[in-house]
matplotlib code that plots the C-alpha trace (Angstrom):
import matplotlib.pyplot as plt

x = [-0.1, 1.6, 1.6, -0.7, 0.5, -2.3, -1.1, -3.1, -2.9, -5.4, -7.0, -4.9, -1.8, -0.9, -2.5, -3.9, -0.3, 1.6, -0.1, -1.0, 3.3, 3.9, 1.0, 1.9, -1.2, -3.9, -6.5, -7.0, -8.5, -6.1, -8.0, -6.2, -9.9, -9.4, -11.8, -11.7, -11.0, -14.4, -13.4, -10.8, -8.9, -6.3, -3.7, -0.5, 3.0, 6.4, 9.8, 12.6, 10.9, 9.3, 5.0, 2.8, -0.8, -1.7, -4.6, -5.5, -8.0, -9.9, -8.6, -9.0, -9.3, -10.7, -13.9, -16.1, -19.1, -21.7, -20.8, -16.4, -17.6, -18.0, -14.9, -13.1, -14.1, -13.2, -9.7, -9.7, -10.7, -7.7, -5.0, -6.8, -6.3, -2.9, 0.5, 2.5, 1.3, 2.7, 1.3, 1.5, 2.1, 2.3, 5.5, 4.0, 0.9, 2.9, 2.0, -1.3, -3.6, -5.3, -1.6, -0.8, -4.6, -4.1, -0.9, -1.7, -4.3, -1.6, 0.8, -2.5, -2.4, 0.7, 1.2, 5.0, 4.6, 7.1, 6.3, 6.7, 6.4, 4.7, 5.5, 8.8, 9.6, 10.3, 10.8, 13.7, 13.7, 15.6, 13.0, 9.7, 11.1, 11.7, 8.0, 7.2, 10.0, 7.6, 5.0, 7.6, 6.6, 10.1, 12.1, 10.8, 11.1, 10.6, 9.0, 7.3, 5.1, 4.0, 7.9, 9.0, 11.5, 12.5, 10.4, 12.9, 14.8, 11.2, 10.0, 13.9, 13.5, 10.0, 10.9, 13.7, 11.1, 8.4, 8.7, 9.8, 7.5, 8.4, 7.3, 4.7, 2.6, 2.2, -1.8, -2.3, -5.9, -8.0, -10.7, -13.8, -16.5, -15.9, -19.7, -20.4, -22.7, -24.1, -27.2, -27.4, -26.6, -28.2, -29.9, -28.7, -25.4, -22.8, -25.5, -25.5, -22.6, -21.9, -25.3, -23.3, -19.6, -21.3, -19.5, -19.4, -17.0, -18.1, -19.3, -23.3, -24.7, -27.8, -26.1, -26.2, -23.0, -21.1, -19.0, -16.5, -14.4, -14.6, -14.1, -12.2, -13.1, -12.4, -14.0, -15.1, -19.0, -19.3, -16.1, -16.1, -14.0, -15.8, -14.5, -17.2, -16.7, -18.5, -18.8, -19.8, -23.4, -24.0, -26.8, -27.8, -25.0, -26.3, -26.2, -22.4, -21.2, -17.9, -14.8, -14.4, -17.9, -16.4, -13.7, -15.5, -18.2, -15.4, -14.6, -17.7, -17.4, -14.4, -15.5, -18.6, -16.1, -13.6, -16.8, -18.3, -21.6, -23.1, -26.0, -28.2, -29.5, -33.1, -35.0, -38.2, -39.3, -38.8, -40.2, -38.0, -36.5, -35.0, -31.4, -32.2, -33.0, -29.6, -27.5, -29.0, -28.4, -24.3, -24.2, -26.1, -23.9, -20.6, -21.9, -21.6, -23.8, -27.0, -28.9, -31.8, -32.0, -35.2, -34.4, -36.5, -39.0, -40.3, -41.5, -43.9, -47.5, -49.3, -50.6, -47.4, -45.5, -47.9, -47.6, -43.6, -43.6, -46.1, -43.9, -41.0, -42.9, -43.6, -40.5, -37.9, -39.1, -35.2, -33.7, -36.1, -33.0, -31.9, -33.2, -35.0, -34.8, -37.2, -34.8, -33.8, -30.3, -30.9, -32.7, -31.3, -34.8, -33.5, -30.4, -29.3, -31.1, -29.1, -25.8, -28.1, -28.9, -25.1, -23.9, -26.5, -25.3, -21.8, -21.8, -24.3, -21.9, -18.7, -20.4, -17.9, -20.1, -19.4, -19.2, -21.4, -24.0, -24.0, -24.6, -27.2, -29.0, -28.4, -30.1, -33.2, -33.5, -32.8, -35.4, -38.1, -38.0, -35.6, -33.8, -35.1, -34.2, -31.3, -31.6, -33.6, -30.8, -31.8, -29.2, -27.7, -26.3, -24.0, -22.7, -21.4, -19.1, -17.8, -16.0, -15.3, -16.5, -18.6, -20.8, -21.0, -20.0, -21.5, -19.5, -21.8, -20.6, -22.9, -23.4, -24.8, -24.0, -23.7, -26.6, -28.8, -31.0, -31.8, -35.1, -33.1, -30.4, -32.4, -34.2, -31.0, -30.0, -33.4, -33.0, -29.7, -30.7, -33.2, -31.8, -28.2, -30.0, -28.7, -29.8, -29.0, -26.7, -27.0, -25.2, -23.5, -23.9, -20.7, -21.1, -18.6, -19.3, -17.4, -15.2, -16.2, -13.4, -14.1, -14.2, -12.0, -11.2, -12.2, -13.6, -11.6, -13.9, -12.9, -12.9, -16.1, -17.7, -16.2, -17.7, -21.1, -20.9, -19.7, -23.4, -25.1, -24.3, -25.0, -28.2, -28.8, -27.6, -30.0, -32.1, -32.0, -31.9]
y = [0.4, 3.7, 5.9, 8.4, 12.0, 14.5, 18.7, 19.7, 23.9, 26.8, 28.3, 29.7, 28.7, 27.3, 23.8, 23.8, 25.1, 22.6, 19.5, 21.1, 21.5, 17.8, 16.2, 18.4, 18.8, 21.8, 19.7, 21.5, 24.7, 27.5, 31.6, 34.0, 33.3, 31.9, 28.5, 27.6, 23.7, 22.1, 18.5, 16.0, 15.8, 12.9, 13.1, 10.5, 12.2, 10.5, 12.0, 10.4, 6.9, 7.3, 7.3, 8.5, 9.7, 13.5, 14.0, 17.7, 19.1, 21.9, 24.7, 23.9, 27.1, 26.0, 27.5, 26.2, 26.4, 25.7, 24.9, 25.1, 22.5, 19.7, 20.7, 20.3, 17.1, 16.1, 17.5, 15.1, 12.1, 12.8, 13.2, 9.2, 7.7, 9.3, 7.3, 10.9, 14.5, 17.6, 20.2, 24.0, 27.4, 30.5, 32.5, 36.0, 35.6, 34.6, 31.9, 31.7, 30.1, 27.6, 26.6, 25.4, 23.7, 21.9, 20.7, 19.4, 17.8, 16.1, 15.4, 13.3, 11.1, 10.7, 10.6, 11.5, 15.5, 17.6, 21.3, 22.9, 27.0, 27.7, 32.0, 32.4, 35.1, 38.2, 37.8, 37.0, 33.9, 33.3, 36.3, 34.4, 30.9, 31.8, 31.2, 28.2, 26.2, 26.4, 24.0, 20.9, 19.2, 18.6, 19.4, 22.7, 23.3, 26.9, 26.7, 28.9, 26.5, 29.0, 29.7, 26.0, 27.3, 24.9, 21.7, 19.8, 19.5, 18.6, 16.1, 14.2, 14.6, 12.9, 10.3, 9.5, 8.8, 6.8, 3.0, 1.2, -0.1, -3.2, -2.8, -5.8, -3.6, -1.1, -2.0, 0.4, 1.0, 1.2, 3.4, 1.6, 3.6, 7.7, 8.8, 12.6, 14.2, 17.2, 19.6, 23.0, 23.9, 22.6, 19.4, 16.7, 16.0, 15.5, 13.5, 11.2, 10.9, 10.2, 7.1, 5.7, 5.7, 4.7, 7.1, 11.0, 11.2, 14.8, 17.9, 18.4, 21.3, 23.0, 26.1, 26.4, 26.0, 23.9, 22.4, 24.2, 21.9, 18.9, 15.6, 12.1, 9.1, 5.7, 3.1, -1.3, -1.9, -5.7, -6.0, -3.4, 0.1, 3.1, 6.6, 9.3, 12.7, 15.3, 18.3, 22.2, 23.4, 25.4, 28.4, 30.7, 33.1, 36.6, 34.8, 33.5, 36.8, 35.8, 34.6, 31.9, 30.2, 31.2, 28.8, 26.3, 25.8, 25.5, 22.5, 21.4, 21.1, 19.6, 17.0, 16.4, 15.6, 13.2, 11.3, 9.0, 8.7, 11.8, 11.7, 14.7, 15.5, 17.7, 18.9, 17.1, 19.3, 22.5, 20.4, 21.0, 24.1, 26.3, 25.4, 21.9, 21.4, 23.8, 21.4, 18.2, 20.1, 20.6, 16.9, 16.0, 18.5, 17.1, 13.5, 12.0, 9.2, 10.5, 8.9, 11.1, 11.5, 13.3, 13.6, 14.4, 12.2, 10.9, 14.7, 14.9, 14.4, 12.5, 15.4, 17.2, 13.7, 13.3, 16.9, 16.7, 12.9, 14.9, 18.1, 15.6, 13.5, 16.9, 18.5, 15.7, 14.4, 15.4, 13.2, 10.1, 8.0, 8.3, 6.5, 8.3, 7.7, 9.5, 8.8, 10.0, 10.7, 11.0, 8.0, 6.1, 5.3, 4.3, 5.0, 0.9, 1.1, 3.8, 1.7, -0.9, 2.3, 3.9, 0.2, 0.3, 3.5, 2.7, -0.1, 1.4, 4.0, 2.1, -0.6, -2.0, -1.3, -3.4, -2.2, -4.9, -4.5, -0.2, -0.8, -3.0, -0.4, 2.2, 0.5, -0.2, 3.3, 4.3, 2.5, 2.9, 6.9, 7.9, 10.7, 14.4, 15.6, 18.3, 20.9, 18.2, 15.4, 12.5, 12.5, 9.0, 7.2, 4.1, 2.7, 3.3, 2.5, 3.1, 6.6, 6.2, 5.7, 7.4, 9.0, 6.6, 7.7, 7.1, 8.0, 7.8, 8.3, 8.9, 11.7, 15.7, 14.6, 18.2, 19.2, 16.5, 18.1, 18.5, 16.5, 13.4, 13.6, 13.1, 10.7, 8.1, 9.2, 7.4, 4.5, 3.5, 3.8, 1.7, -1.0, -1.1, -0.9, 1.4, 2.5, 6.5, 7.7, 9.9, 9.2, 11.1, 11.1, 12.4, 12.5, 12.3, 12.9, 10.4, 12.5, 12.0, 10.0, 11.7, 15.4, 17.3, 14.8, 15.7, 12.4, 11.9, 10.8, 8.5, 9.1, 7.7, 9.5, 13.1, 12.3, 11.2, 15.1, 16.5, 15.3, 15.9, 19.7, 20.2, 18.6, 21.0, 23.9, 23.4, 23.2, 26.7, 27.7]
z = [0.1, -0.9, 2.1, 3.0, 3.7, 5.2, 4.3, 7.6, 9.0, 9.3, 7.1, 4.0, 4.7, 1.4, 1.6, -2.2, -4.0, -2.0, -3.2, -6.5, -6.7, -5.2, -7.2, -10.8, -10.9, -10.4, -9.9, -5.6, -6.5, -5.5, -4.7, -1.6, 0.0, 3.0, 3.9, 0.3, 0.5, 2.4, 1.5, 1.3, -1.8, -2.7, -5.0, -6.3, -5.7, -6.8, -5.5, -6.8, -6.9, -4.4, -4.6, -2.6, -1.5, -0.2, 0.7, 1.1, 3.6, 4.7, 7.2, 11.0, 13.0, 16.2, 16.9, 14.2, 13.9, 11.4, 7.6, 9.4, 11.5, 9.3, 7.3, 10.4, 10.7, 7.3, 8.1, 11.3, 9.3, 7.0, 10.3, 11.6, 8.3, 7.1, 7.7, 8.5, 8.5, 7.2, 9.1, 7.6, 9.2, 8.0, 8.0, 7.9, 10.1, 12.8, 15.9, 16.4, 18.9, 16.2, 15.0, 19.4, 18.9, 15.9, 17.3, 20.3, 18.2, 16.3, 19.6, 21.0, 18.1, 17.8, 14.5, 12.6, 11.9, 9.8, 10.8, 7.4, 7.9, 4.1, 2.6, 3.9, 1.4, 1.5, 5.7, 7.8, 8.3, 12.1, 13.1, 11.2, 12.6, 16.3, 17.3, 15.7, 17.7, 20.6, 18.9, 20.2, 16.5, 15.8, 12.7, 10.8, 7.4, 6.1, 2.1, -0.3, -1.9, -4.6, -6.1, -4.8, -2.1, 0.2, -1.0, -2.4, 0.9, 2.8, 0.4, 0.7, 4.7, 4.2, 1.9, 4.3, 7.2, 4.7, 5.0, 2.5, -0.3, -2.1, -6.0, -4.9, -3.1, -5.4, -6.8, -10.1, -9.1, -12.1, -11.3, -13.5, -14.9, -13.7, -12.5, -12.2, -10.3, -11.3, -10.4, -9.3, -6.1, -2.5, -4.5, -2.5, -4.9, -1.9, 0.2, -2.7, -3.1, 1.0, 0.2, -2.6, -0.6, 2.7, 4.3, 5.1, 2.7, 1.7, 3.3, 3.7, 4.9, 4.2, 2.7, -1.2, -2.2, -0.5, -2.4, -3.9, -6.4, -7.8, -5.5, -7.1, -4.7, -5.9, -4.4, -4.7, -5.4, -5.4, -6.4, -9.6, -9.5, -9.9, -9.3, -8.2, -8.8, -6.5, -7.9, -7.2, -8.1, -10.8, -11.2, -13.6, -14.8, -13.8, -10.4, -10.1, -8.5, -7.1, -9.0, -6.5, -8.0, -11.5, -11.3, -9.3, -12.6, -14.7, -12.8, -12.6, -17.0, -16.9, -14.5, -16.9, -20.0, -17.9, -16.9, -18.8, -17.0, -15.6, -12.6, -13.1, -9.4, -9.5, -6.8, -7.1, -4.5, -6.8, -9.7, -13.5, -13.8, -16.8, -15.2, -15.1, -18.7, -19.4, -17.8, -19.5, -22.8, -21.2, -20.4, -24.6, -25.9, -24.3, -25.7, -22.0, -21.2, -18.5, -15.6, -14.6, -10.2, -9.0, -5.3, -2.0, -3.8, -0.6, 1.0, -2.2, -1.6, -4.6, -5.9, -6.3, -7.7, -10.1, -11.9, -11.7, -13.7, -15.9, -16.1, -16.6, -19.4, -21.8, -21.2, -21.5, -24.6, -25.9, -23.6, -24.4, -24.1, -20.1, -17.6, -14.8, -11.0, -7.7, -5.0, -1.0, -1.3, 2.5, 3.5, 0.9, -0.8, -4.9, -4.5, -5.4, -8.5, -10.1, -10.2, -12.7, -14.7, -14.8, -15.8, -18.5, -20.1, -19.7, -21.6, -24.3, -24.3, -25.0, -27.5, -30.1, -33.2, -36.6, -40.1, -42.0, -39.0, -38.7, -42.9, -42.8, -40.4, -41.9, -45.3, -44.0, -42.2, -45.8, -47.2, -45.1, -44.9, -48.1, -47.6, -49.3, -53.0, -53.0, -56.1, -57.7, -56.9, -53.8, -51.1, -51.5, -48.2, -48.9, -45.4, -42.1, -39.6, -35.9, -35.6, -31.2, -28.0, -25.1, -26.6, -29.7, -33.0, -36.1, -39.5, -42.6, -46.1, -49.0, -51.5, -50.9, -47.2, -45.8, -47.0, -44.1, -43.1, -38.8, -38.8, -41.0, -38.7, -35.1, -37.4, -38.0, -34.3, -32.9, -36.0, -34.9, -31.0, -31.1, -33.3, -31.3, -28.2, -26.4, -23.0, -21.5, -23.9, -27.1, -30.7, -32.4, -36.3, -38.6, -42.0, -45.0, -48.8, -51.3, -53.7, -57.3, -59.1, -62.0, -61.0, -63.0, -65.6, -69.3, -71.0, -74.0, -77.5, -80.4, -83.7, -84.3, -80.9, -82.7, -85.9, -84.5, -82.2, -86.0, -87.7, -84.4, -84.5, -88.5, -87.9, -84.8, -87.2, -89.9, -87.2, -85.9, -89.7]

ax = plt.figure().add_subplot(projection="3d")
ax.plot(x, y, z, "-o")
ax.set_aspect("equal")
plt.show()
């Protein structure tokens, strides 16, 4: 097993910046904003052949209430599961009561700890570091995570204390199906993630915008690997004012592109709103398989349920391929049934399609409903083959394919989806126009054809006279 290293400290001391530098990524959201990180974020780091798992955590201040208390609980869970702790402090802010409180908690848990004095640039190291020796943590390493100053010395010290990991112990865990959980703020995405995982893995609080970053979590269910992605809620553009929220939305859209199957969570108590439809359109445009989950279903009266079902039937005709589930993430009602739809959607999105089968379906579709005439000539669709997966891409070759109208494209999509028995995934149709082998070539006449042409031309001239 790879060693687990947790990064802990007060808010805004540079934990996410150091996480990104060590993992050589930009996975953790970074801004000059205290309390930006709320959930545990995992990443793999490597230094001189030594691999390790890093855990970025939310800040601990000691006086947490409300959502900050839930963030602090996540950080303490990270400490419990870690083999080693990097305790970050801020040289510019100096020693604070919160630093002393965290140091006391770390001492009671007897975790191997290294004290990292971050943001040492621009200050006198001898003066800035002196107060932190009072914590009694041990060796202290001055660093500047933004520029990488002191990070190499820190890692050399860290790997020297880590246990040796044999090659046979390093397991490359397959991520399996990547499941993206998306939706508007406060519809129950994080509650659903925790219910699917069976533990309080991400922060849940009755406040819109609780999740700010996309959190990737690997787990197994029935010996099958999965990766679930909890994302920040996306509001309408006119309501987005904070720059942090704009970055959160970018992370969510990146997670949609990265996922194999997207579970769109809708608040059943509010019904289907325009922003839900916009998010569906975004998922379909990205080509991802889709499962729709109406959360908070158990709290609705029968009349409201009938109204919501009528609205779904009326407004979701453009995603009729997606399975719809009525669930309660809080109580677990119907949550287990999501996996069946997720598996079916993933299977449909990644199936290998044979050229012969696709061509036969195309020929049948054309015989049932001919393409329209363009400039007096019928559009000819000759054969089809697979062009990609997730989403399934079907490439159709023929003549005048650039003139195929949208309604005929939708007819072909529905025909292929029904014939191939695809569930939960959109189908993308691409056209290729066959080149005319005689284009630009002049027909060469024989002597006999030339004599015939001269006789015809004489006949035409006589008629004109």
